[in-house]
Backbone atoms as SQL, in Angstrom:
CREATE TABLE atoms (id INTEGER PRIMARY KEY, chain TEXT, resi INTEGER, resn TEXT, atom TEXT, x REAL, y REAL, z REAL);
INSERT INTO atoms VALUES
  (1, 'A', 1, 'MET', 'N', -32.092, 0.675, -46.199),
  (2, 'A', 1, 'MET', 'CA', -30.774, 0.504, -45.633),
  (3, 'A', 1, 'MET', 'C', -30.610, 1.420, -44.426),
  (4, 'A', 2, 'ASN', 'N', -29.978, 0.943, -43.424),
  (5, 'A', 2, 'ASN', 'CA', -29.880, 1.704, -42.193),
  (6, 'A', 2, 'ASN', 'C', -28.478, 2.268, -42.019),
  (7, 'A', 3, 'VAL', 'N', -28.301, 3.519, -42.482),
  (8, 'A', 3, 'VAL', 'CA', -27.009, 4.179, -42.377),
  (9, 'A', 3, 'VAL', 'C', -26.677, 4.455, -40.915),
  (10, 'A', 4, 'ALA', 'N', -27.683, 4.659, -40.081),
  (11, 'A', 4, 'ALA', 'CA', -27.438, 4.887, -38.661),
  (12, 'A', 4, 'ALA', 'C', -26.760, 3.666, -38.034),
  (13, 'A', 5, 'PHE', 'N', -27.145, 2.466, -38.452),
  (14, 'A', 5, 'PHE', 'CA', -26.492, 1.268, -37.928),
  (15, 'A', 5, 'PHE', 'C', -25.040, 1.214, -38.387),
  (16, 'A', 6, 'LEU', 'N', -24.763, 1.604, -39.622),
  (17, 'A', 6, 'LEU', 'CA', -23.370, 1.669, -40.086),
  (18, 'A', 6, 'LEU', 'C', -22.560, 2.592, -39.186),
  (19, 'A', 7, 'GLY', 'N', -23.156, 3.713, -38.806),
  (20, 'A', 7, 'GLY', 'CA', -22.476, 4.652, -37.925),
  (21, 'A', 7, 'GLY', 'C', -22.204, 4.053, -36.558),
  (22, 'A', 8, 'ARG', 'N', -23.168, 3.297, -36.034),
  (23, 'A', 8, 'ARG', 'CA', -22.965, 2.647, -34.730),
  (24, 'A', 8, 'ARG', 'C', -21.850, 1.613, -34.802),
  (25, 'A', 9, 'VAL', 'N', -21.795, 0.868, -35.902),
  (26, 'A', 9, 'VAL', 'CA', -20.736, -0.122, -36.080),
  (27, 'A', 9, 'VAL', 'C', -19.380, 0.581, -36.177),
  (28, 'A', 10, 'ALA', 'N', -19.348, 1.711, -36.862),
  (29, 'A', 10, 'ALA', 'CA', -18.093, 2.442, -37.021),
  (30, 'A', 10, 'ALA', 'C', -17.533, 2.908, -35.683),
  (31, 'A', 11, 'GLU', 'N', -18.388, 3.086, -34.699),
  (32, 'A', 11, 'GLU', 'CA', -17.955, 3.525, -33.375),
  (33, 'A', 11, 'GLU', 'C', -17.449, 2.377, -32.499),
  (34, 'A', 12, 'GLN', 'N', -17.635, 1.142, -32.952),
  (35, 'A', 12, 'GLN', 'CA', -17.255, -0.035, -32.153),
  (36, 'A', 12, 'GLN', 'C', -15.899, -0.566, -32.611),
  (37, 'A', 13, 'PRO', 'N', -15.150, -1.153, -31.668),
  (38, 'A', 13, 'PRO', 'CA', -13.943, -1.873, -32.097),
  (39, 'A', 13, 'PRO', 'C', -14.362, -3.113, -32.887),
  (40, 'A', 14, 'LEU', 'N', -13.634, -3.414, -33.938),
  (41, 'A', 14, 'LEU', 'CA', -13.938, -4.579, -34.762),
  (42, 'A', 14, 'LEU', 'C', -12.966, -5.698, -34.440),
  (43, 'A', 15, 'PRO', 'N', -13.373, -6.948, -34.490),
  (44, 'A', 15, 'PRO', 'CA', -14.717, -7.379, -34.860),
  (45, 'A', 15, 'PRO', 'C', -15.732, -7.049, -33.762),
  (46, 'A', 16, 'TYR', 'N', -16.949, -6.770, -34.203),
  (47, 'A', 16, 'TYR', 'CA', -18.050, -6.425, -33.307),
  (48, 'A', 16, 'TYR', 'C', -19.011, -7.605, -33.265),
  (49, 'A', 17, 'LEU', 'N', -19.240, -8.151, -32.095),
  (50, 'A', 17, 'LEU', 'CA', -20.128, -9.305, -31.919),
  (51, 'A', 17, 'LEU', 'C', -21.427, -8.839, -31.275),
  (52, 'A', 18, 'THR', 'N', -22.547, -9.249, -31.862),
  (53, 'A', 18, 'THR', 'CA', -23.851, -8.879, -31.312),
  (54, 'A', 18, 'THR', 'C', -24.786, -10.078, -31.329),
  (55, 'A', 19, 'SER', 'N', -25.656, -10.122, -30.323),
  (56, 'A', 19, 'SER', 'CA', -26.712, -11.136, -30.297),
  (57, 'A', 19, 'SER', 'C', -28.088, -10.469, -30.291),
  (58, 'A', 20, 'ASP', 'N', -28.101, -9.145, -30.488),
  (59, 'A', 20, 'ASP', 'CA', -29.354, -8.399, -30.534),
  (60, 'A', 20, 'ASP', 'C', -30.058, -8.693, -31.868),
  (61, 'A', 21, 'PRO', 'N', -31.299, -9.218, -31.826),
  (62, 'A', 21, 'PRO', 'CA', -32.000, -9.591, -33.065),
  (63, 'A', 21, 'PRO', 'C', -32.121, -8.443, -34.070),
  (64, 'A', 22, 'GLU', 'N', -32.374, -7.235, -33.580),
  (65, 'A', 22, 'GLU', 'CA', -32.508, -6.096, -34.493),
  (66, 'A', 22, 'GLU', 'C', -31.168, -5.777, -35.175),
  (67, 'A', 23, 'GLU', 'N', -30.089, -5.822, -34.407),
  (68, 'A', 23, 'GLU', 'CA', -28.768, -5.563, -34.997),
  (69, 'A', 23, 'GLU', 'C', -28.379, -6.659, -35.983),
  (70, 'A', 24, 'ILE', 'N', -28.728, -7.903, -35.665),
  (71, 'A', 24, 'ILE', 'CA', -28.451, -9.007, -36.593),
  (72, 'A', 24, 'ILE', 'C', -29.177, -8.767, -37.907),
  (73, 'A', 25, 'GLN', 'N', -30.430, -8.341, -37.808),
  (74, 'A', 25, 'GLN', 'CA', -31.221, -8.076, -39.018),
  (75, 'A', 25, 'GLN', 'C', -30.589, -6.955, -39.843),
  (76, 'A', 26, 'HIS', 'N', -30.164, -5.867, -39.175),
  (77, 'A', 26, 'HIS', 'CA', -29.492, -4.771, -39.888),
  (78, 'A', 26, 'HIS', 'C', -28.213, -5.273, -40.553),
  (79, 'A', 27, 'PHE', 'N', -27.427, -6.063, -39.803),
  (80, 'A', 27, 'PHE', 'CA', -26.179, -6.589, -40.354),
  (81, 'A', 27, 'PHE', 'C', -26.445, -7.431, -41.593),
  (82, 'A', 28, 'GLU', 'N', -27.407, -8.352, -41.508),
  (83, 'A', 28, 'GLU', 'CA', -27.692, -9.228, -42.649),
  (84, 'A', 28, 'GLU', 'C', -28.114, -8.428, -43.878),
  (85, 'A', 29, 'LEU', 'N', -28.912, -7.402, -43.663),
  (86, 'A', 29, 'LEU', 'CA', -29.348, -6.548, -44.767),
  (87, 'A', 29, 'LEU', 'C', -28.157, -5.805, -45.379),
  (88, 'A', 30, 'LEU', 'N', -27.329, -5.214, -44.520),
  (89, 'A', 30, 'LEU', 'CA', -26.197, -4.430, -45.017),
  (90, 'A', 30, 'LEU', 'C', -25.112, -5.323, -45.614),
  (91, 'A', 31, 'ARG', 'N', -24.958, -6.519, -45.087),
  (92, 'A', 31, 'ARG', 'CA', -24.010, -7.465, -45.683),
  (93, 'A', 31, 'ARG', 'C', -24.495, -7.889, -47.063),
  (94, 'A', 32, 'SER', 'N', -25.790, -8.163, -47.191),
  (95, 'A', 32, 'SER', 'CA', -26.318, -8.575, -48.491),
  (96, 'A', 32, 'SER', 'C', -26.251, -7.435, -49.509),
  (97, 'A', 33, 'ALA', 'N', -26.240, -6.193, -49.015),
  (98, 'A', 33, 'ALA', 'CA', -26.102, -5.033, -49.901),
  (99, 'A', 33, 'ALA', 'C', -24.639, -4.757, -50.246),
  (100, 'A', 34, 'GLY', 'N', -23.729, -5.536, -49.648),
  (101, 'A', 34, 'GLY', 'CA', -22.314, -5.376, -49.953),
  (102, 'A', 34, 'GLY', 'C', -21.644, -4.237, -49.215),
  (103, 'A', 35, 'LEU', 'N', -22.165, -3.881, -48.026),
  (104, 'A', 35, 'LEU', 'CA', -21.611, -2.753, -47.276),
  (105, 'A', 35, 'LEU', 'C', -20.817, -3.182, -46.045),
  (106, 'A', 36, 'LEU', 'N', -21.124, -4.359, -45.484),
  (107, 'A', 36, 'LEU', 'CA', -20.418, -4.867, -44.310),
  (108, 'A', 36, 'LEU', 'C', -19.923, -6.279, -44.588),
  (109, 'A', 37, 'THR', 'N', -18.880, -6.672, -43.846),
  (110, 'A', 37, 'THR', 'CA', -18.396, -8.051, -43.915),
  (111, 'A', 37, 'THR', 'C', -18.537, -8.687, -42.546),
  (112, 'A', 38, 'GLY', 'N', -18.683, -9.999, -42.534),
  (113, 'A', 38, 'GLY', 'CA', -18.800, -10.719, -41.278),
  (114, 'A', 38, 'GLY', 'C', -19.561, -12.012, -41.459),
  (115, 'A', 39, 'THR', 'N', -19.870, -12.626, -40.326),
  (116, 'A', 39, 'THR', 'CA', -20.534, -13.923, -40.333),
  (117, 'A', 39, 'THR', 'C', -21.666, -13.940, -39.309),
  (118, 'A', 40, 'THR', 'N', -22.549, -14.917, -39.464),
  (119, 'A', 40, 'THR', 'CA', -23.607, -15.139, -38.484),
  (120, 'A', 40, 'THR', 'C', -23.502, -16.570, -37.978),
  (121, 'A', 41, 'SER', 'N', -24.041, -16.786, -36.783),
  (122, 'A', 41, 'SER', 'CA', -24.109, -18.124, -36.184),
  (123, 'A', 41, 'SER', 'C', -25.566, -18.474, -35.968),
  (124, 'A', 42, 'VAL', 'N', -25.874, -19.754, -36.194),
  (125, 'A', 42, 'VAL', 'CA', -27.246, -20.225, -35.996),
  (126, 'A', 42, 'VAL', 'C', -27.261, -21.314, -34.931),
  (127, 'A', 43, 'ASN', 'N', -28.420, -21.455, -34.275),
  (128, 'A', 43, 'ASN', 'CA', -28.578, -22.521, -33.288),
  (129, 'A', 43, 'ASN', 'C', -29.075, -23.794, -33.983),
  (130, 'A', 44, 'GLU', 'N', -29.390, -24.820, -33.186),
  (131, 'A', 44, 'GLU', 'CA', -29.822, -26.110, -33.734),
  (132, 'A', 44, 'GLU', 'C', -31.098, -26.006, -34.576),
  (133, 'A', 45, 'GLU', 'N', -31.937, -25.027, -34.242),
  (134, 'A', 45, 'GLU', 'CA', -33.190, -24.850, -34.981),
  (135, 'A', 45, 'GLU', 'C', -33.001, -24.031, -36.259),
  (136, 'A', 46, 'GLY', 'N', -31.787, -23.570, -36.504),
  (137, 'A', 46, 'GLY', 'CA', -31.524, -22.786, -37.703),
  (138, 'A', 46, 'GLY', 'C', -31.799, -21.306, -37.540),
  (139, 'A', 47, 'VAL', 'N', -32.020, -20.860, -36.303),
  (140, 'A', 47, 'VAL', 'CA', -32.299, -19.454, -36.026),
  (141, 'A', 47, 'VAL', 'C', -30.967, -18.716, -35.819),
  (142, 'A', 48, 'THR', 'N', -30.807, -17.599, -36.482),
  (143, 'A', 48, 'THR', 'CA', -29.591, -16.808, -36.322),
  (144, 'A', 48, 'THR', 'C', -29.561, -16.228, -34.920),
  (145, 'A', 49, 'VAL', 'N', -28.469, -16.489, -34.188),
  (146, 'A', 49, 'VAL', 'CA', -28.389, -16.068, -32.791),
  (147, 'A', 49, 'VAL', 'C', -27.304, -15.021, -32.551),
  (148, 'A', 50, 'SER', 'N', -26.380, -14.863, -33.496),
  (149, 'A', 50, 'SER', 'CA', -25.351, -13.836, -33.314),
  (150, 'A', 50, 'SER', 'C', -24.757, -13.459, -34.662),
  (151, 'A', 51, 'ALA', 'N', -24.138, -12.291, -34.666),
  (152, 'A', 51, 'ALA', 'CA', -23.428, -11.814, -35.852),
  (153, 'A', 51, 'ALA', 'C', -22.087, -11.265, -35.399),
  (154, 'A', 52, 'GLN', 'N', -21.067, -11.587, -36.165),
  (155, 'A', 52, 'GLN', 'CA', -19.747, -11.018, -35.930),
  (156, 'A', 52, 'GLN', 'C', -19.421, -10.153, -37.133),
  (157, 'A', 53, 'ILE', 'N', -19.383, -8.847, -36.899),
  (158, 'A', 53, 'ILE', 'CA', -19.122, -7.888, -37.962),
  (159, 'A', 53, 'ILE', 'C', -17.621, -7.633, -37.977),
  (160, 'A', 54, 'THR', 'N', -17.003, -7.911, -39.112),
  (161, 'A', 54, 'THR', 'CA', -15.544, -7.813, -39.184),
  (162, 'A', 54, 'THR', 'C', -15.054, -6.553, -39.887),
  (163, 'A', 55, 'GLY', 'N', -15.904, -5.893, -40.642),
  (164, 'A', 55, 'GLY', 'CA', -15.434, -4.674, -41.297),
  (165, 'A', 55, 'GLY', 'C', -16.415, -4.107, -42.300),
  (166, 'A', 56, 'PHE', 'N', -15.947, -3.059, -42.955),
  (167, 'A', 56, 'PHE', 'CA', -16.699, -2.374, -43.999),
  (168, 'A', 56, 'PHE', 'C', -16.104, -2.728, -45.350),
  (169, 'A', 57, 'THR', 'N', -16.945, -2.874, -46.335),
  (170, 'A', 57, 'THR', 'CA', -16.452, -3.027, -47.697),
  (171, 'A', 57, 'THR', 'C', -16.091, -1.628, -48.209),
  (172, 'A', 58, 'PRO', 'N', -15.389, -1.537, -49.338),
  (173, 'A', 58, 'PRO', 'CA', -15.125, -0.206, -49.903),
  (174, 'A', 58, 'PRO', 'C', -16.413, 0.592, -50.137),
  (175, 'A', 59, 'GLU', 'N', -17.478, -0.090, -50.553),
  (176, 'A', 59, 'GLU', 'CA', -18.759, 0.590, -50.767),
  (177, 'A', 59, 'GLU', 'C', -19.335, 1.090, -49.440),
  (178, 'A', 60, 'GLY', 'N', -19.179, 0.301, -48.389),
  (179, 'A', 60, 'GLY', 'CA', -19.650, 0.713, -47.067),
  (180, 'A', 60, 'GLY', 'C', -18.904, 1.935, -46.558),
  (181, 'A', 61, 'ARG', 'N', -17.587, 1.951, -46.776),
  (182, 'A', 61, 'ARG', 'CA', -16.802, 3.124, -46.370),
  (183, 'A', 61, 'ARG', 'C', -17.206, 4.360, -47.167),
  (184, 'A', 62, 'SER', 'N', -17.463, 4.180, -48.452),
  (185, 'A', 62, 'SER', 'CA', -17.898, 5.312, -49.289),
  (186, 'A', 62, 'SER', 'C', -19.235, 5.870, -48.817),
  (187, 'A', 63, 'LEU', 'N', -20.167, 4.979, -48.489),
  (188, 'A', 63, 'LEU', 'CA', -21.471, 5.428, -48.007),
  (189, 'A', 63, 'LEU', 'C', -21.324, 6.184, -46.693),
  (190, 'A', 64, 'MET', 'N', -20.469, 5.696, -45.797),
  (191, 'A', 64, 'MET', 'CA', -20.235, 6.398, -44.534),
  (192, 'A', 64, 'MET', 'C', -19.661, 7.790, -44.788),
  (193, 'A', 65, 'ALA', 'N', -18.720, 7.894, -45.716),
  (194, 'A', 65, 'ALA', 'CA', -18.116, 9.193, -46.033),
  (195, 'A', 65, 'ALA', 'C', -19.158, 10.142, -46.601),
  (196, 'A', 66, 'MET', 'N', -20.052, 9.628, -47.458),
  (197, 'A', 66, 'MET', 'CA', -21.115, 10.483, -48.008),
  (198, 'A', 66, 'MET', 'C', -22.051, 10.955, -46.907),
  (199, 'A', 67, 'ASP', 'N', -22.388, 10.059, -45.983),
  (200, 'A', 67, 'ASP', 'CA', -23.280, 10.421, -44.891),
  (201, 'A', 67, 'ASP', 'C', -22.662, 11.519, -44.032),
  (202, 'A', 68, 'VAL', 'N', -21.380, 11.416, -43.741),
  (203, 'A', 68, 'VAL', 'CA', -20.691, 12.444, -42.958),
  (204, 'A', 68, 'VAL', 'C', -20.733, 13.778, -43.691),
  (205, 'A', 69, 'GLN', 'N', -20.492, 13.758, -44.995),
  (206, 'A', 69, 'GLN', 'CA', -20.528, 15.005, -45.771),
  (207, 'A', 69, 'GLN', 'C', -21.928, 15.612, -45.773),
  (208, 'A', 70, 'LEU', 'N', -22.957, 14.782, -45.909),
  (209, 'A', 70, 'LEU', 'CA', -24.326, 15.297, -45.883),
  (210, 'A', 70, 'LEU', 'C', -24.659, 15.912, -44.530),
  (211, 'A', 71, 'GLN', 'N', -24.197, 15.287, -43.453),
  (212, 'A', 71, 'GLN', 'CA', -24.437, 15.839, -42.119),
  (213, 'A', 71, 'GLN', 'C', -23.743, 17.188, -41.970),
  (214, 'A', 72, 'ARG', 'N', -22.529, 17.308, -42.490),
  (215, 'A', 72, 'ARG', 'CA', -21.805, 18.578, -42.423),
  (216, 'A', 72, 'ARG', 'C', -22.527, 19.664, -43.218),
  (217, 'A', 73, 'MET', 'N', -23.018, 19.290, -44.409),
  (218, 'A', 73, 'MET', 'CA', -23.744, 20.264, -45.225),
  (219, 'A', 73, 'MET', 'C', -25.003, 20.722, -44.506),
  (220, 'A', 74, 'HIS', 'N', -25.706, 19.799, -43.887),
  (221, 'A', 74, 'HIS', 'CA', -26.926, 20.126, -43.146),
  (222, 'A', 74, 'HIS', 'C', -26.602, 21.069, -41.993),
  (223, 'A', 75, 'LEU', 'N', -25.526, 20.764, -41.265),
  (224, 'A', 75, 'LEU', 'CA', -25.114, 21.600, -40.144),
  (225, 'A', 75, 'LEU', 'C', -24.741, 22.998, -40.620),
  (226, 'A', 76, 'ARG', 'N', -24.004, 23.089, -41.726),
  (227, 'A', 76, 'ARG', 'CA', -23.646, 24.410, -42.270),
  (228, 'A', 76, 'ARG', 'C', -24.892, 25.210, -42.620),
  (229, 'A', 77, 'GLY', 'N', -25.881, 24.530, -43.225),
  (230, 'A', 77, 'GLY', 'CA', -27.125, 25.208, -43.575),
  (231, 'A', 77, 'GLY', 'C', -27.850, 25.718, -42.345),
  (232, 'A', 78, 'LEU', 'N', -27.883, 24.901, -41.296),
  (233, 'A', 78, 'LEU', 'CA', -28.523, 25.327, -40.046),
  (234, 'A', 78, 'LEU', 'C', -27.792, 26.529, -39.448),
  (235, 'A', 79, 'LEU', 'N', -26.471, 26.481, -39.447),
  (236, 'A', 79, 'LEU', 'CA', -25.693, 27.591, -38.895),
  (237, 'A', 79, 'LEU', 'C', -25.917, 28.871, -39.703),
  (238, 'A', 80, 'ARG', 'N', -25.984, 28.737, -41.018),
  (239, 'A', 80, 'ARG', 'CA', -26.259, 29.909, -41.864),
  (240, 'A', 80, 'ARG', 'C', -27.614, 30.511, -41.539),
  (241, 'A', 81, 'ARG', 'N', -28.618, 29.648, -41.409),
  (242, 'A', 81, 'ARG', 'CA', -29.967, 30.140, -41.088),
  (243, 'A', 81, 'ARG', 'C', -29.994, 30.821, -39.726),
  (244, 'A', 82, 'LEU', 'N', -29.278, 30.258, -38.769),
  (245, 'A', 82, 'LEU', 'CA', -29.224, 30.877, -37.452),
  (246, 'A', 82, 'LEU', 'C', -28.544, 32.238, -37.498),
  (247, 'A', 83, 'SER', 'N', -27.486, 32.343, -38.288),
  (248, 'A', 83, 'SER', 'CA', -26.779, 33.625, -38.352),
  (249, 'A', 83, 'SER', 'C', -27.614, 34.674, -39.103),
  (250, 'A', 84, 'LEU', 'N', -28.467, 34.246, -40.021),
  (251, 'A', 84, 'LEU', 'CA', -29.317, 35.205, -40.744),
  (252, 'A', 84, 'LEU', 'C', -30.442, 35.726, -39.849),
  (253, 'A', 85, 'THR', 'N', -30.881, 34.915, -38.898),
  (254, 'A', 85, 'THR', 'CA', -31.990, 35.334, -38.042),
  (255, 'A', 85, 'THR', 'C', -31.508, 36.093, -36.827),
  (256, 'A', 86, 'ALA', 'N', -30.211, 36.077, -36.565),
  (257, 'A', 86, 'ALA', 'CA', -29.674, 36.750, -35.376),
  (258, 'A', 86, 'ALA', 'C', -29.527, 38.236, -35.591);
């Protein structure tokens, strides 16, 4: 699961429309995991050509909150180590 992609989506105004194949793949994975909501569009050949991300599920919001807390804990640890070596 790509938490970094969740973070990028969180920085965008919703709905977020993308035609980037890599972002579509991340969206489909995270949607199937129950973390994002939205739809995809396919062309005549059945190939997914775009994704419209409409929001986060409650589970997606919880995961984002956990990620933010982990980043803060990591930063605090780094700051502590820096202050011990100074």
